[in-house]
VOBA-1610 file (N, C-alpha, C; in pm, whole numbers, padded with zeros to 5 digits, always signed):
BEGIN
Met+00084-00119+00000Met+00000+00000+00000Met+00088+00125+00000Arg+00202+00122+00070Arg+00292+00238+00073Arg+00349+00267-00065Ile+00374+00166-00143Ile+00434+00185-00276Ile+00328+00224-00378Ala+00218+00150-00382Ala+00115+00172-00484Ala+00028+00293-00455Glu+00005+00323-00328Glu-00079+00435-00286Glu-00219+00430-00347Ser-00267+00309-00369Ser-00400+00290-00425Ser-00451+00154-00378Lys-00566+00154-00314Lys-00618+00028-00260Lys-00649-00073-00372Pro-00718-00032-00480Pro-00745-00131-00586Pro-00616-00186-00649Leu-00518-00100-00672Leu-00392-00146-00729Leu-00320-00239-00633Thr-00323-00207-00506Thr-00260-00292-00404Thr-00327-00429-00401Gln-00459-00432-00408Gln-00530-00560-00408Gln-00492-00643-00531Glu-00479-00578-00645Glu-00440-00648-00767Glu-00298-00703-00755Ile-00209-00623-00697Ile-00070-00667-00678Ile-00065-00787-00584Val-00140-00782-00475Val-00142-00894-00379Val-00192-01022-00448Gln-00296-01009-00529Gln-00347-01127-00601Gln-00241-01182-00697Asp-00175-01093-00770Asp-00072-01137-00865Asp+00044-01205-00793Val+00086-01148-00681Val+00197-01206-00604Val+00157-01343-00549Phe+00037-01352-00497Phe-00010-01482-00446Phe-00010-01586-00558Leu-00056-01545-00676Leu-00059-01637-00791Leu+00083-01679-00830Lys+00175-01584-00835Lys+00315-01617-00869Lys+00373-01716-00768Ile+00348-01691-00640Ile+00401-01779-00536Ile+00337-01918-00547Trp+00209-01921-00574Trp+00138-02050-00585Trp+00191-02130-00704Ile+00212-02062-00816Ile+00262-02130-00935Ile+00404-02182-00911Asn+00485-02106-00839Asn+00624-02146-00812Asn+00641-02211-00674Arg+00536-02270-00620Arg+00541-02325-00484Arg+00641-02440-00470Val+00671-02506-00579Val+00766-02617-00574Val+00904-02567-00536Ser+00939-02445-00584Ser+01074-02394-00557Ser+01083-02320-00423Leu+00974-02314-00347Leu+00976-02242-00219Leu+01064-02312-00115Ser+01087-02440-00132Ser+01169-02511-00033Ser+01315-02464-00037Asp+01358-02405-00149Asp+01495-02356-00162Asp+01515-02220-00095Ile+01408-02155-00053Ile+01413-02020+00002Ile+01439-02027+00153Asp+01538-01946+00198Asp+01574-01946+00339Asp+01474-01864+00422Ser+01439-01746+00373Ser+01349-01659+00448Ser+01228-01626+00359Phe+01116-01692+00387Phe+00997-01669+00306Phe+00948-01526+00319Lys+00959-01469+00437Lys+00913-01333+00461Lys+00990-01235+00371Ala+01122-01248+00364Ala+01205-01161+00279Ala+01172-01184+00132Tyr+01152-01312+00095Tyr+01117-01345-00043Tyr+00983-01283-00081Leu+00885-01296+00006Leu+00752-01240-00019Leu+00759-01088-00035Phe+00834-01025+00055Phe+00849-00879+00049Phe+00914-00837-00083Thr+01019-00906-00125Thr+01091-00872-00249Thr+01002-00892-00371Val+00931-01003-00376Val+00842-01029-00490Val+00732-00923-00496Ala+00673-00891-00383Ala+00565-00792-00379Ala+00617-00653-00419Arg+00732-00615-00365Arg+00790-00484-00398Arg+00822-00474-00547Asn+00888-00576-00602Asn+00924-00574-00744Asn+00800-00570-00833His+00700-00646-00796His+00577-00647-00876His+00506-00512-00868Ala+00508-00451-00750Ala+00447-00317-00735Ala+00519-00216-00823Phe+00652-00218-00821Phe+00727-00125-00905Phe+00700-00149-01054Asn+00693-00276-01093Asn+00663-00308-01233Asn+00525-00256-01273Cys+00428-00272-01185Cys+00293-00221-01213Cys+00293-00069-01227Leu+00365-00001-01138Leu+00372+00145-01144Leu+00441+00192-01273Lys+00547+00121-01312Lys+00614+00156-01438Lys+00520+00137-01557Gln+00444+00028-01554Gln+00350+00001-01661Gln+00242+00110-01667Leu+00191+00152-01551Leu+00091+00260-01547Leu+00150+00391-01599Ala+00274+00419-01563Ala+00339+00542-01610Ala+00356+00540-01761Arg+00397+00425-01815Arg+00410+00414-01962Arg+00275+00433-02030Gln+00170+00375-01971Gln+00036+00388-02028Gln-00009+00534-02027Lys+00014+00605-01916Lys-00022+00747-01909Lys+00055+00830-02010Asn+00183+00799-02027Asn+00263+00871-02127Asn+00210+00847-02268Arg+00172+00723-02298Arg+00114+00694-02430Arg-00015+00771-02450Glu-00099+00778-02345Glu-00224+00852-02356Glu-00198+01001-02378Lys-00100+01057-02306Lys-00066+01198-02325Lys-00017+01224-02466Glu+00070+01134-02516Glu+00121+01149-02652Glu+00008+01142-02752Trp-00087+01052-02731Trp-00200+01039-02821Trp-00284+01167-02820Ile-00311+01219-02700Ile-00391+01342-02689Ile-00319+01457-02759Asn-00187+01468-02736Asn-00112+01574-02801Asn-00114+01561-02953Ser-00103+01439-03003Ser-00105+01420-03148Ser-00243+01453-03205Val-00349+01417-03131Val-00485+01450-03178Val-00504+01600-03179Leu-00457+01669-03075Leu-00470+01814-03071Leu-00389+01879-03182Gln-00271+01826-03211Gln-00191+01881-03322Gln-00263+01860-03454Glu-00317+01740-03475Glu-00391+01713-03598Glu-00512+01805-03608Ala-00582+01825-03496Ala-00698+01912-03496Ala-00658+02055-03528Thr-00548+02100-03470Thr-00501+02236-03496Thr-00463+02253-03642His-00393+02154-03697His-00354+02162-03838His-00477+02158-03928Ala-00573+02074-03892Ala-00695+02065-03972Ala-00769+02198-03970Leu-00774+02259-03853Leu-00843+02388-03842Leu-00768+02497-03916Asp-00634+02494-03907Asp-00555+02593-03979Asp-00575+02580-04129Asp-00577+02454-04177Asp-00594+02431-04319Asp-00730+02474-04370Lys-00833+02448-04293Lys-00969+02474-04339Lys-01021+02611-04300Asp-00945+02683-04214Asp-00988+02814-04165Asp-01128+02808-04105Glu-01156+02697-04034Glu-01290+02683-03976Glu-01310+02772-03855Ile-01201+02808-03786Ile-01214+02897-03672Ile-01183+03037-03721Asp-01278+03124-03707Asp-01255+03264-03738Asp-01242+03334-03605Ala-01116+03358-03565Ala-01091+03416-03433Ala-01158+03551-03420Gly-01157+03628-03527Gly-01221+03759-03523Gly-01369+03748-03493Ala-01434+03650-03553Ala-01577+03631-03529Ala-01603+03590-03384Leu-01514+03505-03329Leu-01530+03465-03189Leu-01510+03583-03095Val-01414+03669-03127Val-01391+03788-03044Val-01512+03881-03054Asp-01563+03901-03176Asp-01681+03987-03193Asp-01800+03932-03116Glu-01815+03801-03120Glu-01924+03737-03045Glu-01908+03761-02895Ala-01784+03749-02848Ala-01755+03771-02705Ala-01781+03916-02667Val-01744+04009-02753Val-01766+04152-02726Val-01915+04181-02720Asp-01992+04119-02806Asp-02138+04139-02804Asp-02201+04092-02673Leu-02137+03998-02608Leu-02190+03944-02482Leu-02153+04029-02360Leu-02063+04126-02379Leu-02018+04208-02267Leu-02129+04301-02219Pro-02125+04337-02090Pro-02217+04440-02040Pro-02190+04572-02115Pro-02291+04660-02125Pro-02278+04781-02208Pro-02154+04866-02179Gln-02124+04893-02053Gln-02012+04980-02020Gln-01878+04915-02057Gln-01864+04787-02029Gln-01741+04715-02067Gln-01726+04714-02219Lys-01838+04696-02287Lys-01836+04694-02434Lys-01790+04829-02489Lys-01840+04938-02430Lys-01799+05073-02475Lys-01649+05092-02454Val-01602+05058-02334Val-01461+05077-02302Val-01374+04994-02396Tyr-01410+04868-02415Tyr-01333+04780-02502Tyr-01331+04833-02645Thr-01447+04871-02695Thr-01458+04919-02833Thr-01376+05046-02853Leu-01387+05139-02760Leu-01310+05263-02773Leu-01160+05237-02769Ser-01119+05139-02690Ser-00977+05108-02678Ser-00927+05030-02799Arg-00991+04920-02830Arg-00938+04830-02932Arg-00975+04870-03074Lys-01094+04918-03093Lys-01137+04950-03230Lys-01108+05094-03269Asn-01121+05185-03171Asn-01097+05326-03200Asn-00955+05369-03163Gly-00883+05285-03091Gly-00744+05313-03058Gly-00723+05419-02953Leu-00824+05447-02872Leu-00810+05549-02768Leu-00734+05493-02648Lys-00662+05582-02580Lys-00592+05544-02457Lys-00693+05550-02343Gln-00656+05485-02233Gln-00749+05477-02120Gln-00785+05614-02064Glu-00689+05706-02064Glu-00719+05842-02016Glu-00823+05910-02106Glu-00810+05889-02237Glu-00905+05948-02332Glu-01043+05887-02316Ile-01047+05758-02293Ile-01176+05690-02272Ile-01242+05743-02145Ala-01162+05760-02040Ala-01216+05811-01914Ala-01278+05949-01934Arg-01209+06037-02010Arg-01264+06171-02037Arg-01391+06162-02120Glu-01388+06081-02225Glu-01502+06073-02316Glu-01626+06017-02248Leu-01609+05916-02164Leu-01724+05853-02098Leu-01753+05914-01961Asn-01672+06011-01922Asn-01688+06078-01794Asn-01679+05978-01677Leu-01573+05897-01682Leu-01547+05797-01580Leu-01409+05821-01521Ser-01384+05763-01405Ser-01250+05773-01349Ser-01159+05676-01425Leu-01029+05705-01422Leu-00931+05619-01489Leu-00934+05478-01431Glu-00950+05468-01299Glu-00956+05336-01234Glu-01077+05255-01281Thr-01190+05322-01301Thr-01310+05254-01350Thr-01287+05201-01491Val-01224+05282-01575Val-01194+05239-01712Val-01101+05118-01709Lys-00998+05123-01624Lys-00905+05011-01614Lys-00978+04885-01569Lys-01065+04899-01471Lys-01141+04784-01419Lys-01231+04725-01527His-01301+04811-01601His-01387+04764-01710His-01305+04691-01817Met-01188+04743-01845Met-01103+04681-01947Met-01055+04543-01901Val-01014+04534-01775Val-00969+04405-01720Val-01082+04303-01725Leu-01201+04344-01684Leu-01316+04252-01684Leu-01355+04213-01826Ala-01349+04308-01918Ala-01384+04279-02057Ala-01286+04178-02117Leu-01158+04202-02097Leu-01057+04111-02151Leu-01069+03972-02090Arg-01095+03966-01960Arg-01113+03836-01893Arg-01233+03762-01951Ser-01342+03834-01972Ser-01462+03773-02027Ser-01438+03723-02170Ile-01371+03804-02250Ile-01341+03764-02388Ile-01251+03641-02390Arg-01147+03642-02305Arg-01056+03529-02297Arg-01130+03401-02258Asn-01217+03410-02160Asn-01295+03293-02117Asn-01386+03243-02229His-01446+03336-02301His-01533+03298-02413His-01453+03224-02520Leu-01335+03276-02552Leu-01250+03210-02653Leu-01206+03072-02606Arg-01162+03063-02480Arg-01120+02933-02427Arg-01233+02832-02434Thr-01351+02875-02393Thr-01466+02784-02392Thr-01498+02736-02532Asn-01508+02828-02627Asn-01547+02790-02762Asn-01440+02713-02835Ile-01315+02754-02823Ile-01207+02681-02889Ile-01188+02546-02821Gly-01202+02543-02688Gly-01191+02416-02616Gly-01299+02318-02658Leu-01422+02365-02671Leu-01530+02277-02716Leu-01506+02227-02857Leu-01457+02316-02943Leu-01430+02278-03080Leu-01322+02172-03087Ile-01215+02190-03010Ile-01108+02091-03009Ile-01158+01960-02949Phe-01244+01967-02847Phe-01301+01847-02786Phe-01381+01768-02891Phe-01464+01838-02969Phe-01543+01770-03071Phe-01455+01713-03181Ile-01350+01786-03218Ile-01260+01737-03322Ile-01185+01616-03270Ala-01139+01620-03145Ala-01070+01505-03087Ala-01162+01383-03088Gly-01289+01403-03058Gly-01386+01294-03065Gly-01401+01241-03205Phe-01393+01330-03302Phe-01402+01291-03443Phe-01283+01203-03482Phe-01162+01240-03436Phe-01043+01164-03471Phe-01040+01029-03401Arg-01111+01013-03289Arg-01112+00884-03219Arg-01191+00780-03296Gln-01290+00823-03371Gln-01380+00728-03438Gln-01315+00657-03552
//
């Protein structure tokens, strides 16, 4: 249990070790200390199981990375993601004041001081609206691009 740190894995290891010992029971008479032998067999089998799990996780990560790369290349080739459209969609979802601040900054090229004067707001309020707008837009992009990649990854699995 100390090595595997998982009750189900530990139970599986114990069963495997018991089976190995049972199969090799004829050679047990040659062993001087059964307790030491049992401990060594169990420890080695636990380490082998952990190595096997680590290799399996690495293969899964490599597979996921390759699917994401294929999905990215497929999207780049087909231009199916229009980042500008996603940003525009996210901006449309912003509250009115955040939308004004974002539009004046990004589309009209005004500095925050100019926006504050034009909208009759404090500079700190403009900064806060800009931070919230950018956070909201970023979250919208992550959500939509993440969903798209998830669906594409599902497509490549089939």
